[in-house]
ZADO-1210 file (C-alpha; in nm, 4 decimals, padded with zeros to 6 digits):
<atoms>
<atom x="00.4544" y="00.2994" z="00.1378" code="MET" pos="1"/>
<atom x="00.3967" y="-00.0122" z="-00.0935" code="LEU" pos="2"/>
<atom x="00.5874" y="-00.0394" z="-00.4028" code="ALA" pos="3"/>
<atom x="00.2940" y="-00.1447" z="-00.6042" code="ILE" pos="4"/>
<atom x="-00.0647" y="-00.1362" z="-00.5093" code="GLU" pos="5"/>
<atom x="-00.3561" y="-00.1823" z="-00.7540" code="THR" pos="6"/>
<atom x="-00.7356" y="-00.1905" z="-00.6782" code="ARG" pos="7"/>
<atom x="-00.9727" y="-00.3538" z="-00.9412" code="ASN" pos="8"/>
<atom x="-00.7332" y="-00.2946" z="-01.2015" code="LEU" pos="9"/>
<atom x="-00.8939" y="-00.3877" z="-01.5506" code="GLN" pos="10"/>
<atom x="-00.8026" y="-00.3651" z="-01.9190" code="LYS" pos="11"/>
<atom x="-01.0434" y="-00.4278" z="-02.1902" code="ARG" pos="12"/>
<atom x="-00.9887" y="-00.4503" z="-02.5695" code="TYR" pos="13"/>
<atom x="-01.2310" y="-00.4353" z="-02.8598" code="ARG" pos="14"/>
<atom x="-01.1342" y="-00.7054" z="-03.0962" code="ALA" pos="15"/>
<atom x="-01.2599" y="-00.7509" z="-03.4405" code="ARG" pos="16"/>
<atom x="-01.4352" y="-01.0602" z="-03.5188" code="VAL" pos="17"/>
<atom x="-01.2980" y="-01.2554" z="-03.8211" code="LYS" pos="18"/>
<atom x="-01.5859" y="-01.4614" z="-03.9760" code="PRO" pos="19"/>
<atom x="-01.4950" y="-01.7917" z="-04.1583" code="PRO" pos="20"/>
<atom x="-01.4981" y="-01.7815" z="-04.5447" code="GLY" pos="21"/>
<atom x="-01.4079" y="-01.5636" z="-04.8173" code="LEU" pos="22"/>
<atom x="-01.7442" y="-01.4269" z="-04.8833" code="ARG" pos="23"/>
<atom x="-01.7867" y="-01.3338" z="-04.5155" code="ALA" pos="24"/>
<atom x="-01.4609" y="-01.1746" z="-04.4849" code="SER" pos="25"/>
<atom x="-01.5440" y="-00.9468" z="-04.7828" code="PHE" pos="26"/>
<atom x="-01.8455" y="-00.8434" z="-04.6077" code="LYS" pos="27"/>
<atom x="-01.6901" y="-00.7709" z="-04.2987" code="ALA" pos="28"/>
<atom x="-01.4709" y="-00.5213" z="-04.4557" code="LEU" pos="29"/>
<atom x="-01.7757" y="-00.2945" z="-04.5018" code="ALA" pos="30"/>
<atom x="-01.9450" y="-00.3985" z="-04.1908" code="ARG" pos="31"/>
<atom x="-01.7150" y="-00.5098" z="-03.9006" code="SER" pos="32"/>
<atom x="-01.8185" y="-00.6692" z="-03.5892" code="GLU" pos="33"/>
<atom x="-01.6165" y="-00.6366" z="-03.2544" code="TYR" pos="34"/>
<atom x="-01.6083" y="-00.8198" z="-02.9308" code="ARG" pos="35"/>
<atom x="-01.4807" y="-00.7347" z="-02.5923" code="GLU" pos="36"/>
<atom x="-01.1863" y="-00.8921" z="-02.4592" code="VAL" pos="37"/>
<atom x="-01.0722" y="-00.8775" z="-02.0847" code="ASP" pos="38"/>
<atom x="-00.7091" y="-00.8942" z="-02.0845" code="ALA" pos="39"/>
<atom x="-00.6772" y="-00.8114" z="-01.7241" code="VAL" pos="40"/>
<atom x="-00.9754" y="-00.8584" z="-01.4761" code="ARG" pos="41"/>
<atom x="-00.9898" y="-00.6798" z="-01.1479" code="SER" pos="42"/>
<atom x="-00.6512" y="-00.7259" z="-01.0319" code="VAL" pos="43"/>
<atom x="-00.5822" y="-00.6226" z="-00.6582" code="ASN" pos="44"/>
<atom x="-00.2071" y="-00.6432" z="-00.5607" code="LEU" pos="45"/>
<atom x="00.0043" y="-00.5194" z="-00.2754" code="ALA" pos="46"/>
<atom x="00.3625" y="-00.5433" z="-00.3147" code="VAL" pos="47"/>
<atom x="00.6051" y="-00.4405" z="-00.0306" code="GLU" pos="48"/>
<atom x="00.9250" y="-00.2826" z="-00.1010" code="ARG" pos="49"/>
<atom x="01.2221" y="-00.5052" z="-00.1414" code="GLY" pos="50"/>
<atom x="00.9883" y="-00.7861" z="-00.2454" code="GLU" pos="51"/>
<atom x="01.0721" y="-01.0416" z="-00.5260" code="THR" pos="52"/>
<atom x="00.7568" y="-01.1490" z="-00.7066" code="LEU" pos="53"/>
<atom x="00.6961" y="-01.3748" z="-00.9926" code="ALA" pos="54"/>
<atom x="00.3891" y="-01.3151" z="-01.1911" code="CYS" pos="55"/>
<atom x="00.3097" y="-01.6577" z="-01.3937" code="ILE" pos="56"/>
<atom x="00.0620" y="-01.7858" z="-01.6023" code="GLY" pos="57"/>
<atom x="-00.0010" y="-01.9254" z="-01.9527" code="PRO" pos="58"/>
<atom x="00.0378" y="-01.7470" z="-02.2679" code="ASN" pos="59"/>
<atom x="-00.2358" y="-01.4942" z="-02.3024" code="GLY" pos="60"/>
<atom x="-00.2910" y="-01.4766" z="-01.9318" code="ALA" pos="61"/>
<atom x="-00.2409" y="-01.0928" z="-01.9234" code="GLY" pos="62"/>
<atom x="00.1130" y="-01.0706" z="-01.7564" code="LYS" pos="63"/>
<atom x="00.2509" y="-00.8401" z="-02.0225" code="SER" pos="64"/>
<atom x="-00.0541" y="-00.6340" z="-02.0045" code="THR" pos="65"/>
<atom x="-00.0457" y="-00.6081" z="-01.6477" code="LEU" pos="66"/>
<atom x="00.3264" y="-00.4712" z="-01.6626" code="ILE" pos="67"/>
<atom x="00.2341" y="-00.2247" z="-01.9203" code="LYS" pos="68"/>
<atom x="-00.0163" y="-00.0905" z="-01.7229" code="MET" pos="69"/>
<atom x="00.2036" y="-00.0737" z="-01.4089" code="LEU" pos="70"/>
<atom x="00.4781" y="00.0986" z="-01.6186" code="THR" pos="71"/>
<atom x="00.2394" y="00.3707" z="-01.7648" code="GLY" pos="72"/>
<atom x="00.2460" y="00.2325" z="-02.1417" code="ILE" pos="73"/>
<atom x="-00.1111" y="00.1289" z="-02.1265" code="LEU" pos="74"/>
<atom x="-00.3996" y="00.3030" z="-01.9802" code="TYR" pos="75"/>
<atom x="-00.6588" y="00.0867" z="-01.7583" code="PRO" pos="76"/>
<atom x="-00.9928" y="00.0504" z="-01.8504" code="SER" pos="77"/>
<atom x="-01.1000" y="00.0573" z="-01.4973" code="ASP" pos="78"/>
<atom x="-00.9595" y="00.0579" z="-01.1479" code="GLY" pos="79"/>
<atom x="-00.6631" y="00.2295" z="-01.0277" code="GLU" pos="80"/>
<atom x="-00.2778" y="00.1541" z="-00.9915" code="ALA" pos="81"/>
<atom x="-00.0109" y="00.3483" z="-00.7530" code="ARG" pos="82"/>
<atom x="00.3422" y="00.2353" z="-00.8218" code="VAL" pos="83"/>
<atom x="00.5888" y="00.3978" z="-00.5647" code="LEU" pos="84"/>
<atom x="00.3163" y="00.6212" z="-00.4662" code="GLY" pos="85"/>
<atom x="00.2649" y="00.7626" z="-00.8286" code="LEU" pos="86"/>
<atom x="00.0076" y="00.7055" z="-01.0897" code="ALA" pos="87"/>
<atom x="00.1648" y="00.5270" z="-01.3768" code="PRO" pos="88"/>
<atom x="00.0102" y="00.7098" z="-01.6395" code="GLN" pos="89"/>
<atom x="-00.0551" y="01.0606" z="-01.5024" code="ALA" pos="90"/>
<atom x="00.2996" y="01.0674" z="-01.3692" code="GLU" pos="91"/>
<atom x="00.4715" y="00.8715" z="-01.6034" code="ARG" pos="92"/>
<atom x="00.7851" y="01.0687" z="-01.6427" code="GLN" pos="93"/>
<atom x="00.8215" y="01.1135" z="-01.2614" code="ALA" pos="94"/>
<atom x="00.8003" y="00.7343" z="-01.2521" code="LEU" pos="95"/>
<atom x="01.0314" y="00.6433" z="-01.5023" code="SER" pos="96"/>
<atom x="01.3263" y="00.7828" z="-01.3082" code="ARG" pos="97"/>
<atom x="01.2294" y="00.5653" z="-01.0279" code="ARG" pos="98"/>
<atom x="01.1658" y="00.2146" z="-01.2052" code="ILE" pos="99"/>
<atom x="01.3672" y="00.0014" z="-01.4463" code="GLY" pos="100"/>
<atom x="01.2246" y="-00.2291" z="-01.7027" code="ALA" pos="101"/>
<atom x="01.3773" y="-00.4939" z="-01.9244" code="VAL" pos="102"/>
<atom x="01.1572" y="-00.6482" z="-02.2047" code="PHE" pos="103"/>
<atom x="01.2822" y="-00.9582" z="-02.3593" code="GLY" pos="104"/>
<atom x="01.1920" y="-00.8452" z="-02.7090" code="GLN" pos="105"/>
<atom x="01.2786" y="-00.4689" z="-02.6640" code="LYS" pos="106"/>
<atom x="01.6433" y="-00.3395" z="-02.6251" code="SER" pos="107"/>
<atom x="01.7592" y="-00.0539" z="-02.3960" code="LEU" pos="108"/>
<atom x="02.0907" y="-00.0557" z="-02.5974" code="LEU" pos="109"/>
<atom x="02.1847" y="00.0804" z="-02.9239" code="TRP" pos="110"/>
<atom x="02.2518" y="-00.2154" z="-03.1494" code="TYR" pos="111"/>
<atom x="02.5740" y="-00.0836" z="-03.3464" code="HIS" pos="112"/>
<atom x="02.7168" y="00.0856" z="-03.0666" code="LEU" pos="113"/>
<atom x="02.9168" y="-00.0669" z="-02.7556" code="PRO" pos="114"/>
<atom x="02.7422" y="-00.0956" z="-02.4459" code="ALA" pos="115"/>
<atom x="02.9566" y="00.1623" z="-02.2890" code="ALA" pos="116"/>
<atom x="02.8274" y="00.4073" z="-02.5182" code="ASP" pos="117"/>
<atom x="02.4686" y="00.3308" z="-02.4649" code="SER" pos="118"/>
<atom x="02.5238" y="00.3810" z="-02.0848" code="PHE" pos="119"/>
<atom x="02.6625" y="00.7179" z="-02.1766" code="GLU" pos="120"/>
<atom x="02.3455" y="00.8077" z="-02.3768" code="LEU" pos="121"/>
<atom x="02.1243" y="00.6660" z="-02.0982" code="LEU" pos="122"/>
<atom x="02.3044" y="00.8699" z="-01.8402" code="GLY" pos="123"/>
<atom x="02.2244" y="01.1888" z="-02.0303" code="ALA" pos="124"/>
<atom x="01.8651" y="01.0955" z="-02.0620" code="ILE" pos="125"/>
<atom x="01.8675" y="01.0452" z="-01.6777" code="TYR" pos="126"/>
<atom x="02.0510" y="01.3753" z="-01.6275" code="ASP" pos="127"/>
<atom x="02.3424" y="01.2002" z="-01.4316" code="LEU" pos="128"/>
<atom x="02.6216" y="01.4021" z="-01.3621" code="ASP" pos="129"/>
<atom x="02.9517" y="01.2805" z="-01.4801" code="ARG" pos="130"/>
<atom x="03.0870" y="01.1666" z="-01.1548" code="GLN" pos="131"/>
<atom x="02.7696" y="00.9777" z="-01.0600" code="THR" pos="132"/>
<atom x="02.7482" y="00.8098" z="-01.4148" code="LEU" pos="133"/>
<atom x="03.1038" y="00.6888" z="-01.3881" code="LYS" pos="134"/>
<atom x="03.0760" y="00.5624" z="-01.0492" code="ALA" pos="135"/>
<atom x="02.7455" y="00.3594" z="-01.1171" code="ARG" pos="136"/>
<atom x="02.8813" y="00.2512" z="-01.4445" code="THR" pos="137"/>
<atom x="03.1935" y="00.1011" z="-01.2575" code="GLN" pos="138"/>
<atom x="02.9743" y="-00.0422" z="-01.0117" code="SER" pos="139"/>
<atom x="02.7281" y="-00.2286" z="-01.2704" code="LEU" pos="140"/>
<atom x="03.0288" y="-00.3201" z="-01.4798" code="VAL" pos="141"/>
<atom x="03.1787" y="-00.5100" z="-01.1980" code="ARG" pos="142"/>
<atom x="02.8654" y="-00.6517" z="-01.0473" code="GLU" pos="143"/>
<atom x="02.7422" y="-00.7892" z="-01.3881" code="PHE" pos="144"/>
<atom x="03.0988" y="-00.8832" z="-01.5002" code="GLU" pos="145"/>
<atom x="03.0757" y="-00.6877" z="-01.8185" code="LEU" pos="146"/>
<atom x="03.4593" y="-00.6034" z="-01.8363" code="GLU" pos="147"/>
<atom x="03.5419" y="-00.8241" z="-02.1280" code="GLU" pos="148"/>
<atom x="03.2703" y="-00.7095" z="-02.3640" code="PHE" pos="149"/>
<atom x="03.1618" y="-00.3681" z="-02.2345" code="PHE" pos="150"/>
<atom x="03.3533" y="-00.1910" z="-02.5383" code="LEU" pos="151"/>
<atom x="03.2232" y="-00.4270" z="-02.8025" code="THR" pos="152"/>
<atom x="02.9274" y="-00.3391" z="-03.0219" code="PRO" pos="153"/>
<atom x="02.6091" y="-00.5226" z="-02.9032" code="VAL" pos="154"/>
<atom x="02.5541" y="-00.6611" z="-03.2241" code="ARG" pos="155"/>
<atom x="02.8564" y="-00.8762" z="-03.1616" code="LYS" pos="156"/>
<atom x="02.7609" y="-01.0090" z="-02.8073" code="LEU" pos="157"/>
<atom x="02.6043" y="-01.3464" z="-02.7422" code="SER" pos="158"/>
<atom x="02.2576" y="-01.3332" z="-02.6083" code="LEU" pos="159"/>
<atom x="02.3743" y="-01.3963" z="-02.2525" code="GLY" pos="160"/>
<atom x="02.6151" y="-01.1006" z="-02.2723" code="GLN" pos="161"/>
<atom x="02.3653" y="-00.8778" z="-02.4191" code="ARG" pos="162"/>
<atom x="02.1043" y="-00.9576" z="-02.1371" code="MET" pos="163"/>
<atom x="02.3569" y="-00.8835" z="-01.8812" code="ARG" pos="164"/>
<atom x="02.4166" y="-00.5542" z="-02.0297" code="CYS" pos="165"/>
<atom x="02.0366" y="-00.4818" z="-02.0701" code="GLU" pos="166"/>
<atom x="01.9825" y="-00.5554" z="-01.6983" code="ILE" pos="167"/>
<atom x="02.2583" y="-00.3524" z="-01.5943" code="ALA" pos="168"/>
<atom x="02.1577" y="-00.0639" z="-01.8074" code="ALA" pos="169"/>
<atom x="01.8142" y="-00.0755" z="-01.6422" code="SER" pos="170"/>
<atom x="01.9795" y="-00.0346" z="-01.3111" code="LEU" pos="171"/>
<atom x="02.2022" y="00.2778" z="-01.4177" code="LEU" pos="172"/>
<atom x="01.9659" y="00.5337" z="-01.2774" code="HIS" pos="173"/>
<atom x="01.9318" y="00.3375" z="-00.9363" code="ALA" pos="174"/>
<atom x="01.5674" y="00.2448" z="-00.9645" code="PRO" pos="175"/>
<atom x="01.3731" y="00.1182" z="-00.6646" code="GLU" pos="176"/>
<atom x="01.1676" y="-00.1241" z="-00.8714" code="LEU" pos="177"/>
<atom x="01.2634" y="-00.3340" z="-01.1517" code="LEU" pos="178"/>
<atom x="01.0185" y="-00.4895" z="-01.3959" code="PHE" pos="179"/>
<atom x="01.1724" y="-00.8158" z="-01.5773" code="LEU" pos="180"/>
<atom x="00.9608" y="-00.9667" z="-01.8599" code="ASP" pos="181"/>
<atom x="01.1362" y="-01.3081" z="-01.9567" code="GLU" pos="182"/>
<atom x="01.4895" y="-01.1806" z="-01.8687" code="PRO" pos="183"/>
<atom x="01.6466" y="-01.5357" z="-01.9325" code="THR" pos="184"/>
<atom x="01.4485" y="-01.6512" z="-02.2410" code="ILE" pos="185"/>
<atom x="01.6756" y="-01.8229" z="-02.4782" code="GLY" pos="186"/>
<atom x="01.9763" y="-01.8368" z="-02.2704" code="LEU" pos="187"/>
<atom x="02.1959" y="-02.1401" z="-02.1704" code="ASP" pos="188"/>
<atom x="02.2212" y="-02.2569" z="-01.8036" code="VAL" pos="189"/>
<atom x="02.5492" y="-02.0730" z="-01.7344" code="VAL" pos="190"/>
<atom x="02.4230" y="-01.7485" z="-01.8561" code="ALA" pos="191"/>
<atom x="02.0781" y="-01.7767" z="-01.6592" code="LYS" pos="192"/>
<atom x="02.2738" y="-01.8464" z="-01.3542" code="ARG" pos="193"/>
<atom x="02.4916" y="-01.5513" z="-01.3812" code="LYS" pos="194"/>
<atom x="02.1961" y="-01.3246" z="-01.4513" code="ILE" pos="195"/>
<atom x="02.0089" y="-01.4514" z="-01.1454" code="ARG" pos="196"/>
<atom x="02.2936" y="-01.4030" z="-00.9334" code="GLU" pos="197"/>
<atom x="02.3199" y="-01.0501" z="-01.0243" code="CYS" pos="198"/>
<atom x="01.9635" y="-01.0014" z="-00.9870" code="ILE" pos="199"/>
<atom x="01.9696" y="-01.1320" z="-00.6294" code="LEU" pos="200"/>
<atom x="02.2617" y="-00.9229" z="-00.5402" code="ARG" pos="201"/>
<atom x="02.0953" y="-00.6044" z="-00.6278" code="MET" pos="202"/>
<atom x="01.7969" y="-00.7122" z="-00.4373" code="ASN" pos="203"/>
<atom x="01.9821" y="-00.7829" z="-00.1444" code="ARG" pos="204"/>
<atom x="02.2374" y="-00.5171" z="-00.1523" code="ALA" pos="205"/>
<atom x="02.0033" y="-00.2233" z="-00.2396" code="HIS" pos="206"/>
<atom x="01.6559" y="-00.3387" z="-00.1743" code="GLY" pos="207"/>
<atom x="01.5576" y="-00.3135" z="-00.5264" code="VAL" pos="208"/>
<atom x="01.1983" y="-00.4587" z="-00.5449" code="THR" pos="209"/>
<atom x="01.1811" y="-00.7165" z="-00.8250" code="VAL" pos="210"/>
<atom x="00.8529" y="-00.7709" z="-01.0242" code="PHE" pos="211"/>
<atom x="00.9227" y="-01.0941" z="-01.2722" code="LEU" pos="212"/>
<atom x="00.7407" y="-01.2468" z="-01.5616" code="THR" pos="213"/>
<atom x="00.8821" y="-01.5705" z="-01.6635" code="SER" pos="214"/>
<atom x="00.7783" y="-01.9234" z="-01.7788" code="HIS" pos="215"/>
<atom x="01.1225" y="-02.0556" z="-01.6848" code="ASP" pos="216"/>
<atom x="01.0653" y="-02.2582" z="-01.3492" code="PRO" pos="217"/>
<atom x="01.4449" y="-02.1671" z="-01.2517" code="GLY" pos="218"/>
<atom x="01.3751" y="-01.7970" z="-01.2406" code="ASP" pos="219"/>
<atom x="01.0763" y="-01.8368" z="-01.0305" code="VAL" pos="220"/>
<atom x="01.2475" y="-02.0819" z="-00.7974" code="GLU" pos="221"/>
<atom x="01.5784" y="-01.8898" z="-00.7682" code="ALA" pos="222"/>
<atom x="01.4639" y="-01.5229" z="-00.7676" code="LEU" pos="223"/>
<atom x="01.1325" y="-01.4880" z="-00.5865" code="CYS" pos="224"/>
<atom x="00.9751" y="-01.5386" z="-00.2499" code="HIS" pos="225"/>
<atom x="00.6219" y="-01.4780" z="-00.3631" code="ARG" pos="226"/>
<atom x="00.4206" y="-01.5812" z="-00.6618" code="ALA" pos="227"/>
<atom x="00.1118" y="-01.4594" z="-00.8440" code="VAL" pos="228"/>
<atom x="-00.0757" y="-01.6787" z="-01.0890" code="VAL" pos="229"/>
<atom x="-00.2842" y="-01.5092" z="-01.3574" code="LEU" pos="230"/>
<atom x="-00.5412" y="-01.6883" z="-01.5783" code="ASP" pos="231"/>
<atom x="-00.7549" y="-01.5202" z="-01.8362" code="ALA" pos="232"/>
<atom x="-00.6607" y="-01.1858" z="-01.6805" code="GLY" pos="233"/>
<atom x="-00.7823" y="-01.2784" z="-01.3174" code="ALA" pos="234"/>
<atom x="-00.5575" y="-01.3641" z="-01.0072" code="VAL" pos="235"/>
<atom x="-00.6192" y="-01.7108" z="-00.9224" code="VAL" pos="236"/>
<atom x="-00.3382" y="-01.7493" z="-00.6622" code="PHE" pos="237"/>
<atom x="-00.1367" y="-01.5089" z="-00.4674" code="ASP" pos="238"/>
<atom x="00.1165" y="-01.6263" z="-00.1718" code="GLY" pos="239"/>
<atom x="00.4600" y="-01.7712" z="-00.1298" code="THR" pos="240"/>
<atom x="00.6227" y="-01.9914" z="-00.3655" code="VAL" pos="241"/>
<atom x="00.6240" y="-02.2778" z="-00.1086" code="GLU" pos="242"/>
<atom x="00.2387" y="-02.2072" z="-00.0740" code="ALA" pos="243"/>
<atom x="00.2155" y="-02.2274" z="-00.4554" code="LEU" pos="244"/>
<atom x="00.3743" y="-02.5818" z="-00.4214" code="ARG" pos="245"/>
<atom x="00.1276" y="-02.6880" z="-00.1950" code="ARG" pos="246"/>
<atom x="-00.1678" y="-02.5511" z="-00.3662" code="ALA" pos="247"/>
<atom x="-00.1012" y="-02.7233" z="-00.7081" code="TYR" pos="248"/>
<atom x="00.0826" y="-03.0133" z="-00.6092" code="TRP" pos="249"/>
<atom x="-00.0217" y="-03.2042" z="-00.2892" code="SER" pos="250"/>
<atom x="00.1548" y="-03.5487" z="-00.3580" code="GLU" pos="251"/>
<atom x="00.4879" y="-03.6521" z="-00.2344" code="ARG" pos="252"/>
<atom x="00.7213" y="-03.9334" z="-00.3647" code="ARG" pos="253"/>
<atom x="00.9056" y="-04.1324" z="-00.0818" code="ILE" pos="254"/>
<atom x="01.1985" y="-04.3666" z="-00.1411" code="ARG" pos="255"/>
<atom x="01.3419" y="-04.6056" z="00.1418" code="VAL" pos="256"/>
<atom x="01.6309" y="-04.8520" z="00.1341" code="ARG" pos="257"/>
<atom x="01.6435" y="-05.0784" z="00.4353" code="TYR" pos="258"/>
<atom x="01.9644" y="-05.1918" z="00.5924" code="ALA" pos="259"/>
<atom x="01.8567" y="-05.5619" z="00.5996" code="GLU" pos="260"/>
<atom x="01.7157" y="-05.7779" z="00.3341" code="GLU" pos="261"/>
<atom x="01.4103" y="-05.9110" z="00.3573" code="GLY" pos="262"/>
<atom x="01.2498" y="-05.6135" z="00.5190" code="VAL" pos="263"/>
<atom x="00.8941" y="-05.5322" z="00.3530" code="VAL" pos="264"/>
<atom x="00.7112" y="-05.1986" z="00.4448" code="PRO" pos="265"/>
<atom x="00.3631" y="-05.2714" z="00.5793" code="PRO" pos="266"/>
<atom x="00.1928" y="-05.0420" z="00.3077" code="LEU" pos="267"/>
<atom x="00.0018" y="-05.1824" z="00.0041" code="PRO" pos="268"/>
<atom x="00.1056" y="-04.9047" z="-00.2076" code="MET" pos="269"/>
<atom x="00.4759" y="-04.9607" z="-00.1747" code="ALA" pos="270"/>
<atom x="00.6376" y="-05.1139" z="-00.4764" code="ARG" pos="271"/>
<atom x="00.9917" y="-05.2350" z="-00.4953" code="ARG" pos="272"/>
<atom x="01.2353" y="-05.1005" z="-00.7506" code="THR" pos="273"/>
<atom x="01.5022" y="-05.2865" z="-00.9515" code="ALA" pos="274"/>
<atom x="01.7757" y="-05.1360" z="-00.7174" code="ASP" pos="275"/>
<atom x="01.6044" y="-05.2602" z="-00.4147" code="GLY" pos="276"/>
<atom x="01.4397" y="-04.9435" z="-00.2822" code="GLU" pos="277"/>
<atom x="01.0865" y="-04.9172" z="-00.2197" code="TYR" pos="278"/>
<atom x="00.8959" y="-04.6431" z="-00.3746" code="LEU" pos="279"/>
<atom x="00.5754" y="-04.4867" z="-00.2411" code="LEU" pos="280"/>
<atom x="00.3561" y="-04.2014" z="-00.3433" code="GLU" pos="281"/>
<atom x="00.1375" y="-04.0312" z="-00.0929" code="THR" pos="282"/>
<atom x="-00.0249" y="-03.6789" z="00.0022" code="SER" pos="283"/>
<atom x="00.1678" y="-03.4317" z="00.1777" code="ALA" pos="284"/>
<atom x="-00.0575" y="-03.4410" z="00.4753" code="ASP" pos="285"/>
<atom x="-00.0070" y="-03.8081" z="00.4993" code="GLY" pos="286"/>
<atom x="00.3790" y="-03.8053" z="00.4287" code="ALA" pos="287"/>
<atom x="00.4563" y="-03.8103" z="00.8273" code="ASP" pos="288"/>
<atom x="00.2253" y="-04.1139" z="00.8693" code="ALA" pos="289"/>
<atom x="00.3816" y="-04.3087" z="00.5962" code="VAL" pos="290"/>
<atom x="00.7432" y="-04.2476" z="00.7057" code="LEU" pos="291"/>
<atom x="00.6581" y="-04.3644" z="01.0574" code="ARG" pos="292"/>
<atom x="00.5333" y="-04.6795" z="00.9351" code="SER" pos="293"/>
<atom x="00.8247" y="-04.7226" z="00.7009" code="LEU" pos="294"/>
<atom x="01.0992" y="-04.6564" z="00.9717" code="ILE" pos="295"/>
<atom x="00.8802" y="-04.9078" z="01.2233" code="ALA" pos="296"/>
<atom x="00.9306" y="-05.2033" z="00.9621" code="ALA" pos="297"/>
<atom x="01.3080" y="-05.2336" z="01.0064" code="GLY" pos="298"/>
<atom x="01.6367" y="-05.0454" z="01.0329" code="PRO" pos="299"/>
<atom x="01.6649" y="-04.7858" z="00.7351" code="VAL" pos="300"/>
<atom x="01.9609" y="-04.7389" z="00.5467" code="ALA" pos="301"/>
<atom x="01.8341" y="-04.4302" z="00.3503" code="ASP" pos="302"/>
<atom x="01.5164" y="-04.2562" z="00.2880" code="VAL" pos="303"/>
<atom x="01.4332" y="-03.9528" z="00.0753" code="THR" pos="304"/>
<atom x="01.1016" y="-03.7325" z="00.0495" code="VAL" pos="305"/>
<atom x="01.0952" y="-03.6088" z="-00.2968" code="GLU" pos="306"/>
<atom x="00.9334" y="-03.2288" z="-00.3555" code="GLU" pos="307"/>
<atom x="00.7829" y="-03.1799" z="-00.6774" code="PRO" pos="308"/>
<atom x="00.9872" y="-02.9760" z="-00.9059" code="SER" pos="309"/>
<atom x="00.9157" y="-02.6186" z="-01.0075" code="MET" pos="310"/>
<atom x="00.8888" y="-02.7166" z="-01.3703" code="GLU" pos="311"/>
<atom x="00.6128" y="-02.9913" z="-01.2882" code="SER" pos="312"/>
<atom x="00.4240" y="-02.7103" z="-01.0742" code="ILE" pos="313"/>
<atom x="00.4261" y="-02.4826" z="-01.3588" code="LEU" pos="314"/>
<atom x="00.3200" y="-02.7431" z="-01.6096" code="GLU" pos="315"/>
<atom x="00.0282" y="-02.8403" z="-01.3778" code="ARG" pos="316"/>
<atom x="-00.0617" y="-02.4695" z="-01.3657" code="ILE" pos="317"/>
<atom x="-00.0559" y="-02.4139" z="-01.7335" code="TYR" pos="318"/>
<atom x="-00.2695" y="-02.7291" z="-01.8031" code="THR" pos="319"/>
<atom x="-00.5033" y="-02.6784" z="-01.5132" code="SER" pos="320"/>
<atom x="-00.5940" y="-02.3134" z="-01.6330" code="HIS" pos="321"/>
<atom x="-00.7322" y="-02.3480" z="-01.9775" code="GLY" pos="322"/>
<atom x="-00.8720" y="-01.9793" z="-01.9875" code="GLY" pos="323"/>
<atom x="-01.1205" y="-02.0531" z="-01.6969" code="ASP" pos="324"/>
<atom x="-00.9952" y="-01.8601" z="-01.3979" code="ALA" pos="325"/>
<atom x="-01.0692" y="-02.1202" z="-01.1076" code="LYS" pos="326"/>
<atom x="-00.9020" y="-02.0322" z="-00.7837" code="CYS" pos="327"/>
<atom x="-00.6431" y="-02.3032" z="-00.7000" code="ALA" pos="328"/>
<atom x="-00.6036" y="-02.2020" z="-00.3305" code="SER" pos="329"/>
<atom x="-00.8820" y="-02.1442" z="-00.0604" code="THR" pos="330"/>
<atom x="-00.6372" y="-01.8361" z="00.0723" code="ALA" pos="331"/>
<atom x="-00.7465" y="-01.4993" z="-00.0209" code="PRO" pos="332"/>
<atom x="-00.5325" y="-01.2907" z="-00.2451" code="SER" pos="333"/>
<atom x="-00.3015" y="-01.0356" z="-00.0774" code="ARG" pos="334"/>
<atom x="-00.3900" y="-00.7047" z="-00.1091" code="GLY" pos="335"/>
<atom x="-00.7459" y="-00.8077" z="-00.2000" code="SER" pos="336"/>
<atom x="-01.0427" y="-00.5639" z="-00.0895" code="THR" pos="337"/>
</atoms>
């Protein structure tokens, strides 16, 4: 059974049209006009159990709306979704016992209480017996390294400490699927690393499926094997993170340093840098041929093929999809029908 399966999932809103000008605004109070907004358009997904998936795209692409439909918060306008074999809206109570969710702007923890007290309250909500609650709390405190501040009121915690408590709390009832919406937003590099390590451990040790939305390239690269790109509510890419690199960035940069002075590569696009290296930019498909030509020119002291950073790739994705959903890859979306 799949962790997530959607077929033609759609969400449409009615949005009030705000005319320009003061007079037109007053007229609109008596007679409002509306337009249809497609927040999510015909999304087909098939997510395997234990998978780590990043749902990425520019602001307004439909990522948060999609998560809210998958968790049962919003009803779709059309299509259907099954999460762990359940209908998110019709079987929301049963589903809530099998999934965890962390939204960057909404806390699971009680602000004025220590995280330890919030864990007690959440244990009661999920009907965990005392022995199970104690064992899971101890395990999560250890996994997420919460010992030093577990008894400190949440309001006194740093953002990084609070987010570690938030994610740990979302795992208290041992969910099979974890939804993470911007889990590392606003955190420093050390806090981000710790949170990513904890999430990866839970995925590898317990097989927890991870559905992540994030603008942070480090989250995508460190946590996820698969990426889905949304633009204007539609899926424009669905494949591995490595395939994402190839789809949105086909160039490679090659640096070579020769062991002997006077060796010049027989390629017109090679330019010499101030430190004596030669720098070339070529397509990914042509990189092998370029390397052979460079090596044939003379003894090589060092050669490097630079891959594009995930930050560069996300920047290209966001700038290339300005609201018009054009497919960036010829490969069909997984789970499409």
